[in-house]
N, C-alpha and C positions, 0 to 999 in steps of 0.2 A: 601522552607521549611528549607534548609540548612542555608539560609541567616538569617531567624528568629531565629533558634537555636543558631547560632553563636553570634547574638546580645545578646540573653538571657545569654549565657555563659560568654560573655565578661563583661556584667553588674554585674553578680553574683560574678565573680572573683574580680572585683574592690571593691564592697561593702564589701565582706568578708575580704578583705585584708586591708582596711583602718585602722582599729583599731590596728591590729598587726604591721602595718608599723609605726604608731605613737609610740607604745610601744617599738618597736625595735630601736628607735632613728634614724629614717630615715627622719627626718624633713629636712635634707639637700636637699632632692629631690625637695622640694618646695622652697628652698632659691633662691632669685632672681639672685644671682651671680653664681649659679651652672650651668656650661655649659651643655645644653641639647645635646642629641645625634645629630650628623649631619644628615641633610636630606638624605635619601637613594640615591636620584638621584645626590646629591652633592658628596657623598662619591664614588659613582660608577664612576663619572667623574674624580675622583682624585683631588678634589678641596682642596686647602690648607686652614688651619684655623689659625687665629691669636689669641693670648691669650686675654681673655676678661678683661675689666676694673673691678675693685672691688668697684667702687663708688656705694653707696646705698643711699636711701632716708632717711630723718630724721626719728628717732624713732616715732612710734605711728601714722604714716601716713596712714589713713584709707579711703581715697577716691582717685579716679584717679588723678594723679599728673598733673601739667601743662605739656603740650605736647611739646616735642622738634620738631622743624621743620627741615627737611632735604630735600635735592634734589638729585635725581638720574638722571644723564644725564640732560635733559631739563625739567623734571617734578618736581613738588613740591609735597612733601608727608609729612603728619603729622603722627607721630607714638605715641602711648600711650602704657601703660603697664597694663596688668591684671594678677592677680595670684589667687590662690584658697584660701579657708578658710576665705573669706570675707576681706582679707587684700590685698591692692594693693600697690605695691612698684615700685620704678623706679631706673634704673641705666643706665649708658651710655656706649656704646661700639663703638669701631672703626669699620668701615664697608667699605670694598673695593668693588667697582663695576666696570664693564667694559661696556663701551658704545661706539658705532662707532664714530669716529671723522668725522666731516664735515668741512673741512678747509674753504669752501666757505660760510658756513652758521653757525653762532654762535647760542647760545641758544636764545630763544625768549626774547624779552625785559622784563626786570624785574625779570628774573630768573637767578640768578648768579651762577657761579661755585666756588668751594672752593678747595684750596690746590691741584690744578690740576698738575699732573706730567706727562710728556710726554716721550715716548720712541721712539727713531728714528727708531728702527727696528720693533716696534709694531704698527699696524694700529689702535689700540684701545687706547682711552684715559682713564687712570686710575685716578679715583677720590676718595679722601678719605673723608668719611663722619662720623659724630658723631651724634648719636640720642639715645633717650630712647627706648629700645626694649629688649624683652627677646629672640630675635632671635640670633642664633649662627652667629658670623661674618665669612663670607666665601669669598673666591676669586673665581670668576666664570670664567670658560673657555668656550668662546662662540663657539668653533669649534665643528662641527659634523664630525664624521669619514666618509670616503668615503663609507664604508660599510652601514652606516645608510642611506645615501642618495640613494645609489643603491637599497637598499631594498624598500624604499618608492617609487622609480620610478617603481619598479617591480609591485607594487600594483596599483599605481595611474597613471602610465604613465608619460612621460616627462612633459606634460602640467600641471599635477597635483602637481608637485614639483617645487616651485618657489624659486630661489636663487638670482634672479635679485635684486640688491641693492635698486633700486628706488621703485620697487613694494613691497619689504619687508619693506622698510622704512615707507610706507603708513600704513601698517598693524601694525607697531610698535607703532604708536602714536594714542591717542584718538582724537576725533573730536575737542576738545577744545585746543589741543596742550599742555595739562597740564601733562599728563603721557606718558612716553616714555621708551620703552624697547630696548633690543639689540639683538633680535632674528635675525638669518640669514637664517631661514628656514620657509617657508609658505607652508602648505599642503592644497590641494583643493579636498577633497573627493566628490564623486558624488552618493554614496550609503551608506546604513547602513553597508553593508558588508565591504566596504572599511574603514569606520570609525572603525569598530571592529578590522580589521587587524592592523590598525595604532596603536590603543591603546594597543592591545595585545603585539605588538613589543615594544612600548615605555615602557610599564610596565616591560617587561622582561629586557630591557636595563636601566630601571629607568631614562628615559628621561622625564623631566617635559613638560606638555602640557597646552596650553591656548586655550580653545574653544572660537571661535569668530563668531559673527553674523554680524549685520550691524555696529557694533562698535560705537553705539550712546550713550553709557553709560556715566555717569557723575562722577563715583567714581573709575575709573581705573580698573574695573573688567574684561575688555575684551582685555587688552593689556599685554604683558609680563612685568615682573619686571626685569628679567635678560635676559637669552638667551633661554627661553622656546620655544618649537616647537609650532607654531601657526597653529591651525586647523580651517580653515574658512569653514563654512557650506553653503556659498552662492550658491554653485553649486547644492545643494539639494533643488530645488525650484518647485517641481511638486505637483499639486493638485491631490490627489489620488481618492477621491470620494466626492460626496455631496448628502446627503439625503434631498431632497427638500420637504418632508412631515414633518420631525421632525427638519429640519434646522441644521443638524450635518455635519460639514466640517471635512474631514480628509486630511491632507497634510503633506509635508515634512517640516523640521524645518527651511530651508533656504528661505522660501517664505516671500517676503516683505509684511508688514502689509497692505500697501495701495493697493497692487495688490490683496490681499485676499479680502479686503473691496470692491473693484470694482467688483470682481467675484461674491461675495455673494449678492451684491446689484442688480446685473443683474438677480439673482435668486429670488429676493423679500425678502432678509434678510439683516442684517447688522452685522458687527463684534461687539462683546460686549465690546471691548476696542478701544479707539481712542487716539492717542498721537500726539504731535507736530512733532515728528520724524517719523511719519508713512511712509514717502516716502523713508526711508532708513532702519529703524529697521526691524528685522526679527522675525517671530513668535516664533522661538525657543529661541531667546534671551529674548523676552517678557515673556515667561513662566519661563525661568531660573532666571529672576530677579523679577518675580511676579509684572510686571508693572501694575500701577494703571490707570492713565489717566483721560480723561474728562467725561467718561460715568459711572464712578464708582458709583455715587449716584443713578443711575437707575438700572444698571445691575450687580453691585457687583464686587467682585475680580475675578482674574483668577482661584483661587481655586474653586470657585463656578461654573465656566463655562467650565473648562477642563474636558472632560470625560475620556480620555485615553492618554497614552504616550508610545512611544517606546524609550528606553534609552540604550545607550551603557555604560557599567560599565568600571572601570579603567583597568580591566584585559581582556577586549575585549568581555565579556559576553553580549549578547543582551537580555535585559529585555523587554519582550513583554507584555505591559499593554494597548495595543491600542484598548480598548473596545469602543463601541459607545452606551453602555447601560446607561440609565438615573439612573437606580438603580442596585447596585451590592454590597450586604452587606456580602461578603465572606472574612473574615479575615481583615488584615490591608490594608488600602488604600495607597499602597506604592507610588503611583504617586505624592502624596503631599510632599514627601521627596524631590523631584526634583524641585518642583515649588518654586522658590526663593532661591535655593541653589547655584546659580550663577556658575554652571558648576563644582562645587567642589566635587560632588558625582557621576556624570555621565554626558554624553553628550546626550541631547535630539535630536533625529533624526526624529521622526514622532509625529504628534499631531492629536487628534480628539477633536473638540471644539464645544460647543453649540452656535448657532447664533440666536439671536432674530429676529422675523419677522420685516420687514421694514414697518413702519407705514406711511401713505400717508400725514399726516399733521405735519409740522415742523414750529415752530415760534421761533424767536430769539429776545430778547430785550436787550438793552444796557442802564443801569441806573446809576444814580449818587446818592451818599449818603454823608451827611455832617460829619458823624462820624462813628466809628467802631461799636458802640452800635446799630446804625440804621441798619448796615449790618446784625448783629446777629438777630435782630427782623424781618428783611425782610426775612431771611432764614426760620425762624419759620412760618411766615405768608405764604410763598410760599409752604411749606410742607402741611399746612392746606388747603389752597385755591386751589392750583394747583394739589395737590395729585398725582394721578397716571400718569399724563402727564408730570410732572417735570423730565427732563432728564439731566440737567446740571445747576450748580450754582457756578460760578467762580467769585472771587473778585480780584481787583487790587488796589493798592494805586496810588496817583497822580504821584509819581515818575516813576511808570511803564508806565503810559500813555505818559509822557514827553519823556521817553527813546524810546518808540515805534515810536512816531511821528518824533523823530530826526534820528533814525537809520534804520527804515524799509521803503523800497520803496513802493510807491503805496497805502499807507494807509492814512486815514484821521480821525480826531476826530469826532465821531458822535455827541458830545455835546461840541462844541467849544466856546460857548458864554462866559462862565466863568469857571475857574478851580474849581474842587471839590476835597475833600480829598480822597474819595473812589469811585470806580466804580464796578458795578456788571453786569455780563453777565448771563442771564437766557435763557435756551432753554427748549422748551416743544415739545414733540412728542406724537401724538395721531392718532385717526382714523377718526375724523370729523373736517375738516378744519374750518368751520364757528363756530362750537361750541367751539373748542379749542382757536381760536383767541378771541372770545367774552369772554371766561373765563380769558384769559391772560389780556385783556384790563380792565376787571372789577377788577382784582387783582391789576393792576398798579394804577388805579384810587383810589381805596381804600387805597393803600399804600401811595400815595401822600397826600390824605386827612389826614392820620394819621401822616404825617411828616416823614415817613421812607425814602421816595424817594424825592430828590430835583428836578430831571429832568430825562427824559427818552425818548427813542424812540424805536419803534418796526420796525424791518427790513421789507421793503415792497417787496423786491425781493431777489433772490439768491445772487446778487452782494452785496447788503448791508449786508446780513447775513454773507457772506464770509469775508467782511471787518471787521465786529465785531470779528469774530473768528481769523482772521489774527492778530489783535492787541493782543489778549490773547495768542495765540500760538507762536507769534513772540518775546515775551519778552526775552526768553532764548537766541535766536539768536541775538537780539539787544544788550544784555548785553555783549556778547563776543566782540562786535565791539568797546567797550569802552577801552579795554585793559585787565587788570587783573580782574578776577571775582572769589570771594569766594562763593561757592554755598552750601547751607545747605537745606536738605529736611527733615522737621520735622513734626511729628504728635503730636498735642497739643490740649487739650480741647478747644473747640471753644471760650468760654468766655475769655480765656487767650491768644489766638493765636496771637493777634497783639501786646501784651505787650512786647514781646522779640524784635520786630522790633524797638519800641520806645526806649527801653533800649540800644539796639545796636547803635542807632544813638547817644545817649548820650556818649557812650564809645568811638566811633571812631571820633566824632566831625567832623571837616572839612576835615579830611584826606581821607575820603572815602564817597561814597553815598550808602545809604542802601535802598533796595527795599523789599516790602512784597507783595506777591500775591499767588494764589493757589486755591485749591479745598475746598472752605469753607464748602460745604456740607459734606465733608469727614474729616474735621478737619486737613487738610494737608496744611502746610505753606511752600512755597518756599522762603527762606531768601537768598537774594543776596547782597553781599557787593562789590561795584565796585570801582576800582581806576585805575590810569593810568599804574601802574606797581605793581608787587608783592613786598610786604614789610614785613620784620620780625616784625616791630613795629605794623603794622596793624594786622597781624596774632596773635600777642600776646594779642591784645585787643579782638580778636574774640574767640580764643581757650585758655583754655578749657571752658571759660565762656558759650559758646553756648550749650555745652554738659551738663555742670553742671546745667544750668538753666532748660534745657529740662527735665533732670532726676528729678530735684527738683519738677517739676510740673507733674510728672508721665506720661511724654510723651515718644515718641520714636525718636531716633536720625536718623532713616531712615524710612520714611513713604512708599516710593515706589521706590526709586533709588537703594536700596540695600546697602551693606557694601563695597564690592570690596576691593581695597587696602587702600582707603582713611580712612575707618572707621573700619577695621578689629580689630585693637587694642583698639577700643573704645566701643566694644559691651557690656562691663560691665556697661556702663551707662544705658542700656536698659534691660539687661538680668542678672539674678542672676548667681553667680559662679557655682551653681549646674547645671543650665540649660546649661551654656557654656560648662561645662565638659562633659555633656551627648552628646552634639553636637559633641565634639571632639572624643568621643568614637564611635559615628556613622561614623564619617569621617575615623577614624582608621580602623573600620571594613570594610567599603566599598572601601577604597582606602589605603590599608596598606603601600604602597610605596610612598604615598603623591605626586603622579605625576599630579593630576588634579588641575589646576588653583592654584598652591601653593601661599602662602603669602596673600591669599584673604579670606574674610568672617570671619575666626576664628583667634584669637590671637595666636601667636607662643608659648606663655607661656602655653596655654591649650593643644596644640598639643605636646609640649615637655614633659608635665606631662604625657600624654598618652603614649609617647614613653618610659618615665621613668618606668612606670608600666610594660610595656612589658619586659624591661630589668630585672626587679625584678622577674617577672613570670619565665623568662628563668633561672635565678639564682636559684629560688626555685625548679624548676624541676630538675636541676642538683644536688642540695644539699638542701633537705627539712629542714635541721637544720640551714640553712644559717642565718635566722632571729635571 
């Protein structure tokens, strides 16, 4: 109740004050050069600030500007700028970061460092960066006091507080090696109570926290940007209960998706989501990122399958919404705030999720098409002919197949006779083996007669079916083996989905290879641009074009991977300024000290504006005539 009334009060104050603020001549609050208040956890740690640059964008610039590329440590990051009042502006600031030196191991190939300055007495390498951002330039101090560490050990025990450099280094880097933080502290709680105590303490000390699961994300959302405390939930991996009548699973957030899948399959059910990273990703992370996956076309999104959550808020409050009810129409359904919020509003600790019944009949077909139009028509025909048994419809272009054949071990091309431009994987699941297979065969025969399918094969056993799926699921893994990969996860109307792949090939030419694949049934394209090393020239050809093109076709710049660090400053390409500012208000309400996964999901400009309003409210309370 208090939470809802606070939200209402905050929104009312903002709306009432907007016009007086304008009339009072406080437009400077929105000016891109105005330095926003320092993050509370930065100020608490005594971080020094350097003066901002006053460079601004050309007058009349009303769209997101070309994005500057910067690197922190050994990760590559793209920053953009968003502001309110429908006007987007850009400016550049100097930014100092601290990241551990590794004398025996330089940055990954293709990721250069700039203006590195070394101190003989400091074990950290100070790197100066310049980028377009509305964030306040800060110098971070990566040291935690002995009091902090002692307190964490009193809660978690010695084994729950990791300071070993090698172990912490693994948690500092995402699986692609693209994003790297400088945290020196990894915490391993084993219960909700421990998570609650950790967050309550961090909030009181204003220590920033990064929640981490399997660390399989692709947008830098699960690793530190600076020296944030890493809270990994891998130790919370218990299955609490399973209702084998209704198929409702209740478990802790650290359970690995593949383990859950094995468990429920033994009970006669399946998980409603299936991902290529299922062997490492955790259910808490899946929910926090609103992961989509391969079964979306049949079972829908996590929003539709999660029944309840237990979440620990920034101040340590445990929010118990762990219901197993299919219907509950009492007030706001708060759990949906945390689905897809990427740990920026709270840490998910327990989950109850609906699992569909496991059907006895599964068939998988691997088909080829001569053009993208045929893929579209095939999707429509599959929906009409296969109907209720259609459970997956995945597409890949020829470049994806070539990549998989080259870099994945133990796979073979099901259609090796001649290369085709496009390939489609169709899966059906039903309750009658002979009927389902006959239905699939009739559909394929009809599609070949209509010229939609050039060639195709149906898996005759589980080994062949696994090979088909290994090709599709292994594309992401294979792409990393080439060297540098620029990954974009886009939601685009199906009829236009492949156009951006062809346009991107024209833009990059021979400097990089462009792949297009994804969940055609969901309108979700995975656009990958591969090269031997990261290059500013290649990135300049990709961004901001990829975001502008997607926005121009009313698409989304993140279909299922989330925003993380990579796209936080680009949210304006998919959401209106009003929507972004409301999100910032919710963030400010639920995490007033901004300790949860900072620098992710929302642009710093929106959060700084919210802090600016708080400053004004405080002024008005002190002096009502201040305006």
